[in-house]
TORPA-4810 file (N, C-alpha, C, O; in nm, 3 decimals):
<nodes>
NODE_1_16.991_1.402_-3.068_16.883_1.386_-3.013_16.746_1.362_-3.114_16.696_1.455_-3.177_M
NODE_2_16.700_1.243_-3.117_16.598_1.226_-3.174_16.443_1.320_-3.112_16.419_1.345_-2.994_A
NODE_3_16.370_1.351_-3.212_16.242_1.416_-3.167_16.123_1.326_-3.161_16.115_1.234_-3.243_T
NODE_4_16.040_1.341_-3.080_15.926_1.259_-3.100_15.789_1.329_-3.141_15.682_1.269_-3.145_T
NODE_5_15.810_1.479_-3.173_15.698_1.549_-3.225_15.673_1.522_-3.369_15.770_1.525_-3.445_T
NODE_6_15.540_1.491_-3.423_15.535_1.480_-3.550_15.437_1.583_-3.608_15.341_1.623_-3.542_S
NODE_7_15.460_1.619_-3.718_15.351_1.731_-3.789_15.229_1.622_-3.855_15.251_1.525_-3.928_I
NODE_8_15.139_1.654_-3.822_15.011_1.549_-3.858_14.900_1.621_-3.956_14.813_1.563_-4.022_V
NODE_9_14.925_1.753_-3.949_14.857_1.856_-4.043_14.893_1.997_-4.050_14.940_2.048_-3.948_Y
NODE_10_14.881_2.057_-4.136_14.933_2.194_-4.134_14.895_2.273_-3.999_14.776_2.276_-3.967_S
NODE_11_14.980_2.329_-3.928_14.982_2.400_-3.786_14.949_2.288_-3.676_14.925_2.326_-3.561_H
NODE_12_14.948_2.167_-3.704_14.893_2.070_-3.587_15.001_1.980_-3.562_15.064_1.937_-3.659_I
NODE_13_15.030_1.948_-3.458_15.143_1.837_-3.417_15.103_1.741_-3.320_15.007_1.770_-3.249_T
NODE_14_15.165_1.618_-3.303_15.132_1.536_-3.183_15.251_1.498_-3.114_15.347_1.458_-3.180_K
NODE_15_15.256_1.503_-3.014_15.375_1.465_-2.938_15.365_1.422_-2.795_15.333_1.494_-2.701_D
NODE_16_15.402_1.276_-2.791_15.358_1.222_-2.635_15.391_1.282_-2.520_15.345_1.245_-2.412_P
NODE_17_15.484_1.392_-2.535_15.520_1.447_-2.409_15.456_1.586_-2.397_15.501_1.661_-2.311_R
NODE_18_15.358_1.628_-2.473_15.273_1.747_-2.465_15.105_1.693_-2.459_15.053_1.637_-2.555_V
NODE_19_15.049_1.716_-2.358_14.907_1.707_-2.357_14.865_1.528_-2.379_14.756_1.487_-2.417_R
NODE_20_14.961_1.462_-2.350_14.943_1.333_-2.344_14.923_1.274_-2.500_14.842_1.186_-2.530_G
NODE_21_15.002_1.334_-2.582_14.982_1.287_-2.737_14.872_1.346_-2.816_14.848_1.303_-2.929_G
NODE_22_14.794_1.455_-2.756_14.689_1.491_-2.816_14.736_1.579_-2.945_14.839_1.647_-2.945_K
NODE_23_14.655_1.570_-3.045_14.678_1.681_-3.144_14.680_1.809_-3.093_14.581_1.844_-3.028_A
NODE_24_14.777_1.891_-3.110_14.784_2.040_-3.056_14.846_2.141_-3.177_14.917_2.109_-3.273_C
NODE_25_14.800_2.260_-3.143_14.854_2.392_-3.229_15.006_2.381_-3.221_15.069_2.382_-3.115_I
NODE_26_15.054_2.371_-3.338_15.227_2.356_-3.347_15.271_2.453_-3.249_15.214_2.561_-3.246_E
NODE_27_15.380_2.424_-3.156_15.454_2.508_-3.085_15.393_2.548_-2.960_15.444_2.618_-2.874_G
NODE_28_15.271_2.494_-2.961_15.168_2.560_-2.809_15.129_2.434_-2.745_15.151_2.327_-2.803_T
NODE_29_15.076_2.437_-2.635_15.000_2.337_-2.548_14.845_2.326_-2.563_14.772_2.255_-2.493_R
NODE_30_14.799_2.423_-2.688_14.658_2.426_-2.697_14.638_2.320_-2.792_14.698_2.304_-2.898_V
NODE_31_14.527_2.237_-2.733_14.493_2.122_-2.802_14.371_2.152_-2.897_14.291_2.243_-2.879_A
NODE_32_14.371_2.062_-3.001_14.248_2.094_-3.100_14.109_2.066_-3.022_14.008_2.121_-3.064_V
NODE_33_14.103_1.987_-2.917_13.997_1.967_-2.839_13.962_2.114_-2.779_13.852_2.167_-2.795_E
NODE_34_14.050_2.161_-2.723_14.027_2.288_-2.672_13.963_2.411_-2.752_13.897_2.503_-2.702_D
NODE_35_13.994_2.397_-2.873_13.933_2.469_-2.984_13.802_2.443_-3.019_13.714_2.522_-3.049_I
NODE_36_13.800_2.302_-3.011_13.645_2.253_-3.061_13.550_2.281_-2.926_13.431_2.311_-2.937_V
NODE_37_13.606_2.270_-2.821_13.536_2.314_-2.704_13.432_2.433_-2.701_13.319_2.440_-2.653_F
NODE_38_13.514_2.527_-2.772_13.449_2.676_-2.792_13.352_2.649_-2.937_13.240_2.698_-2.948_Y
NODE_39_13.408_2.576_-3.030_13.312_2.564_-3.148_13.184_2.490_-3.129_13.088_2.524_-3.197_F
NODE_40_13.173_2.394_-3.046_13.074_2.340_-2.988_12.968_2.431_-2.934_12.847_2.411_-2.948_H
NODE_41_13.017_2.525_-2.876_12.938_2.639_-2.808_12.894_2.726_-2.909_12.827_2.818_-2.863_R
NODE_42_12.908_2.730_-3.034_12.883_2.821_-3.124_12.964_2.947_-3.158_12.923_3.037_-3.232_G
NODE_43_13.089_2.944_-3.091_13.187_3.055_-3.118_13.252_3.044_-3.267_13.318_2.949_-3.309_Y
NODE_44_13.222_3.155_-3.332_13.306_3.176_-3.459_13.456_3.152_-3.435_13.510_3.154_-3.325_P
NODE_45_13.521_3.128_-3.561_13.674_3.122_-3.560_13.738_3.253_-3.488_13.829_3.253_-3.405_A
NODE_46_13.672_3.358_-3.537_13.745_3.491_-3.473_13.734_3.493_-3.336_13.825_3.536_-3.265_E
NODE_47_13.625_3.447_-3.289_13.594_3.463_-3.148_13.687_3.359_-3.044_13.721_3.378_-2.927_R
NODE_48_13.713_3.252_-3.127_13.779_3.150_-3.079_13.927_3.182_-3.036_13.991_3.148_-2.936_I
NODE_49_13.963_3.267_-3.157_14.100_3.345_-3.157_14.141_3.422_-3.058_14.254_3.435_-3.011_Q
NODE_50_14.012_3.486_-3.023_14.042_3.600_-2.889_14.061_3.530_-2.752_14.127_3.573_-2.658_E
NODE_51_13.988_3.408_-2.759_14.026_3.313_-2.619_14.144_3.279_-2.618_14.195_3.261_-2.507_E
NODE_52_14.233_3.257_-2.749_14.374_3.219_-2.743_14.434_3.311_-2.826_14.453_3.298_-2.947_F
NODE_53_14.465_3.411_-2.751_14.554_3.526_-2.811_14.692_3.489_-2.888_14.738_3.543_-2.988_P
NODE_54_14.742_3.387_-2.815_14.866_3.359_-2.873_14.861_3.261_-3.011_14.960_3.209_-3.064_Q
NODE_55_14.741_3.250_-3.048_14.726_3.176_-3.177_14.680_3.277_-3.282_14.635_3.387_-3.249_L
NODE_56_14.694_3.233_-3.427_14.673_3.341_-3.515_14.535_3.254_-3.580_14.503_3.139_-3.550_N
NODE_57_14.469_3.343_-3.675_14.366_3.294_-3.709_14.377_3.162_-3.802_14.299_3.068_-3.789_L
NODE_58_14.466_3.165_-3.881_14.514_3.034_-3.946_14.524_2.897_-3.882_14.496_2.786_-3.928_A
NODE_59_14.577_2.939_-3.750_14.604_2.835_-3.656_14.461_2.766_-3.604_14.445_2.644_-3.593_Q
NODE_60_14.376_2.853_-3.579_14.229_2.826_-3.537_14.160_2.766_-3.645_14.077_2.680_-3.613_V
NODE_61_14.175_2.793_-3.776_14.090_2.725_-3.876_14.178_2.594_-3.900_14.117_2.489_-3.920_Y
NODE_62_14.290_2.594_-3.899_14.376_2.473_-3.906_14.307_2.336_-3.834_14.275_2.228_-3.883_A
NODE_63_14.295_2.395_-3.677_14.246_2.299_-3.582_14.112_2.260_-3.606_14.073_2.148_-3.573_A
NODE_64_14.033_2.351_-3.666_13.872_2.348_-3.706_13.866_2.219_-3.823_13.788_2.124_-3.824_L
NODE_65_13.976_2.252_-3.920_13.973_2.171_-4.049_14.000_2.028_-3.991_13.922_1.935_-4.011_S
NODE_66_14.127_2.013_-3.910_14.159_1.893_-3.874_14.055_1.819_-3.776_14.050_1.696_-3.777_Y
NODE_67_13.973_1.895_-3.692_13.859_1.835_-3.639_13.756_1.779_-3.725_13.700_1.675_-3.694_Y
NODE_68_13.728_1.844_-3.834_13.625_1.787_-3.935_13.667_1.693_-4.002_13.587_1.615_-4.053_H
NODE_69_13.827_1.676_-4.021_13.851_1.548_-4.104_13.872_1.445_-4.018_13.910_1.340_-4.070_D
NODE_70_13.852_1.447_-3.862_13.876_1.337_-3.772_13.771_1.362_-3.672_13.804_1.348_-3.554_R
NODE_71_13.648_1.396_-3.698_13.510_1.422_-3.611_13.521_1.311_-3.515_13.546_1.332_-3.396_K
NODE_72_13.498_1.170_-3.572_13.429_1.070_-3.492_13.560_1.044_-3.380_13.528_1.008_-3.267_D
NODE_73_13.683_1.059_-3.406_13.792_1.034_-3.332_13.786_1.133_-3.207_13.793_1.097_-3.089_E
NODE_74_13.772_1.255_-3.251_13.792_1.371_-3.147_13.659_1.366_-3.079_13.672_1.370_-2.957_I
NODE_75_13.544_1.359_-3.118_13.424_1.369_-3.057_13.436_1.257_-2.937_13.411_1.279_-2.819_D
NODE_76_13.476_1.141_-2.990_13.471_1.030_-2.884_13.577_1.066_-2.780_13.552_1.031_-2.664_A
NODE_77_13.683_1.124_-2.801_13.789_1.159_-2.700_13.721_1.280_-2.594_13.756_1.290_-2.476_S
NODE_78_13.641_1.348_-2.644_13.573_1.454_-2.576_13.452_1.385_-2.492_13.427_1.418_-2.376_I
NODE_79_13.395_1.307_-2.548_13.271_1.239_-2.475_13.350_1.139_-2.356_13.284_1.108_-2.257_K
NODE_80_13.461_1.100_-2.366_13.491_1.001_-2.279_13.551_1.127_-2.154_13.555_1.085_-2.038_S
NODE_81_13.583_1.230_-2.171_13.621_1.338_-2.073_13.501_1.369_-2.000_13.495_1.379_-1.877_K
NODE_82_13.389_1.387_-2.096_13.255_1.438_-2.016_13.210_1.310_-1.914_13.170_1.334_-1.800_E
NODE_83_13.219_1.182_-1.962_13.195_1.086_-1.890_13.259_1.099_-1.732_13.190_1.075_-1.633_G
NODE_84_13.390_1.139_-1.726_13.477_1.147_-1.613_13.434_1.267_-1.560_13.432_1.262_-1.437_T
NODE_85_13.400_1.372_-1.606_13.350_1.516_-1.532_13.210_1.476_-1.467_13.192_1.511_-1.351_T
NODE_86_13.122_1.414_-1.525_12.992_1.378_-1.464_13.009_1.292_-1.330_12.945_1.304_-1.226_E
NODE_87_13.117_1.197_-1.361_13.145_1.100_-1.260_13.197_1.183_-1.118_13.147_1.155_-1.009_R
NODE_88_13.283_1.269_-1.132_13.336_1.364_-1.044_13.229_1.452_-0.991_13.215_1.451_-0.869_L
NODE_89_13.161_1.519_-1.054_13.039_1.586_-1.000_12.938_1.500_-0.920_12.895_1.547_-0.815_E
NODE_90_12.902_1.391_-0.956_12.835_1.304_-0.908_12.893_1.275_-0.756_12.829_1.292_-0.653_R
NODE_91_13.027_1.227_-0.766_13.091_1.194_-0.642_13.109_1.298_-0.551_13.111_1.274_-0.430_Q
NODE_92_13.124_1.426_-0.602_13.125_1.550_-0.501_12.993_1.561_-0.439_12.975_1.572_-0.318_W
NODE_93_12.892_1.559_-0.536_12.751_1.573_-0.465_12.717_1.476_-0.366_12.668_1.510_-0.258_Q
NODE_94_12.737_1.370_-0.395_12.718_1.263_-0.284_12.785_1.291_-0.156_12.724_1.281_-0.050_E
NODE_95_12.913_1.326_-0.165_12.987_1.374_-0.046_12.935_1.495_0.023_12.938_1.498_0.146_Y
NODE_96_12.882_1.604_-0.051_12.811_1.712_0.005_12.701_1.673_0.082_12.689_1.703_0.201_V
NODE_97_12.607_1.594_0.004_12.480_1.530_0.067_12.509_1.461_0.205_12.441_1.482_0.305_D
NODE_98_12.613_1.380_0.199_12.644_1.302_0.349_12.683_1.401_0.434_12.689_1.372_0.553_R
NODE_99_12.707_1.493_0.406_12.745_1.616_0.529_12.652_1.733_0.531_12.692_1.846_0.558_H
NODE_100_12.514_1.703_0.499_12.412_1.781_0.516_12.410_1.931_0.429_12.352_2.036_0.457_G
NODE_101_12.488_1.899_0.321_12.509_2.000_0.221_12.623_2.103_0.265_12.633_2.212_0.207_G
NODE_102_12.711_2.065_0.372_12.823_2.167_0.392_12.926_2.059_0.427_12.914_1.996_0.532_H
NODE_103_13.029_2.034_0.340_13.141_1.939_0.366_13.244_2.007_0.468_13.269_2.127_0.474_P
NODE_104_13.290_1.923_0.535_13.393_1.975_0.645_13.531_2.043_0.551_13.568_2.015_0.437_P
NODE_105_13.573_2.117_0.628_13.704_2.181_0.572_13.805_2.102_0.545_13.869_2.114_0.441_E
NODE_106_13.836_1.997_0.652_13.920_1.896_0.631_13.854_1.749_0.630_13.804_1.696_0.730_E
NODE_107_13.864_1.683_0.480_13.779_1.573_0.482_13.877_1.443_0.560_13.999_1.436_0.575_P
NODE_108_13.775_1.354_0.599_13.834_1.235_0.648_13.930_1.159_0.569_13.916_1.167_0.447_A
NODE_109_14.024_1.087_0.615_14.125_1.007_0.534_14.052_0.938_0.423_14.107_0.941_0.313_P
NODE_110_13.934_0.875_0.435_13.899_0.788_0.342_13.788_0.891_0.232_13.718_0.846_0.141_E
NODE_111_13.798_1.015_0.269_13.731_1.117_0.152_13.825_1.189_0.083_13.783_1.260_-0.009_D
NODE_112_13.965_1.186_0.111_14.049_1.274_0.049_14.074_1.246_-0.092_14.156_1.314_-0.154_R
NODE_113_14.011_1.154_-0.146_14.038_1.128_-0.295_13.923_1.207_-0.342_13.924_1.206_-0.466_H
NODE_114_13.829_1.271_-0.297_13.701_1.314_-0.369_13.738_1.476_-0.398_13.766_1.562_-0.315_I
NODE_115_13.728_1.486_-0.531_13.787_1.622_-0.579_13.701_1.752_-0.558_13.591_1.755_-0.613_A
NODE_116_13.736_1.842_-0.495_13.657_1.957_-0.471_13.658_2.062_-0.587_13.761_2.114_-0.631_R
NODE_117_13.527_2.090_-0.632_13.524_2.178_-0.767_13.587_2.286_-0.725_13.568_2.326_-0.610_P
NODE_118_13.687_2.363_-0.825_13.715_2.509_-0.818_13.599_2.615_-0.799_13.623_2.733_-0.773_V
NODE_119_13.488_2.569_-0.812_13.398_2.699_-0.790_13.304_2.667_-0.655_13.196_2.724_-0.639_D
NODE_120_13.349_2.585_-0.578_13.286_2.547_-0.433_13.361_2.633_-0.350_13.483_2.644_-0.353_W
NODE_121_13.274_2.699_-0.267_13.146_2.671_-0.237_13.063_2.794_-0.338_13.093_2.912_-0.359_P
NODE_122_12.952_2.715_-0.387_12.856_2.804_-0.482_12.835_2.948_-0.426_12.834_2.971_-0.305_P
NODE_123_12.821_3.028_-0.509_12.773_3.176_-0.467_12.614_3.182_-0.459_12.533_3.124_-0.531_K
NODE_124_12.587_3.282_-0.334_12.463_3.291_-0.316_12.374_3.376_-0.370_12.255_3.369_-0.339_A
</nodes>
């Protein structure tokens, strides 16, 4: 049986069956983008490794190294996801506003495509 996983960097693989073919830490579903998320928020490698206890520090550094070698490509992918998140948040807020700030428990059929955020309702 042929495998479609390819090693693209030390500790980094790509497999179209895992995370849509994104670069991931070898043997895991942790994408390089997941590591970069924390890196962009100022987390040092040691702290990032605490967020992913299944990884060792060498794997975290490999992900950061891979990111720095392909910064434009990975940043563009992250930016495209941010656009989707912003669109979904805007769509939800419009839905809430249409219902006076309190969306119904059961949405109308035409509104069932609107994603309810996991942190809804907001804490008072």
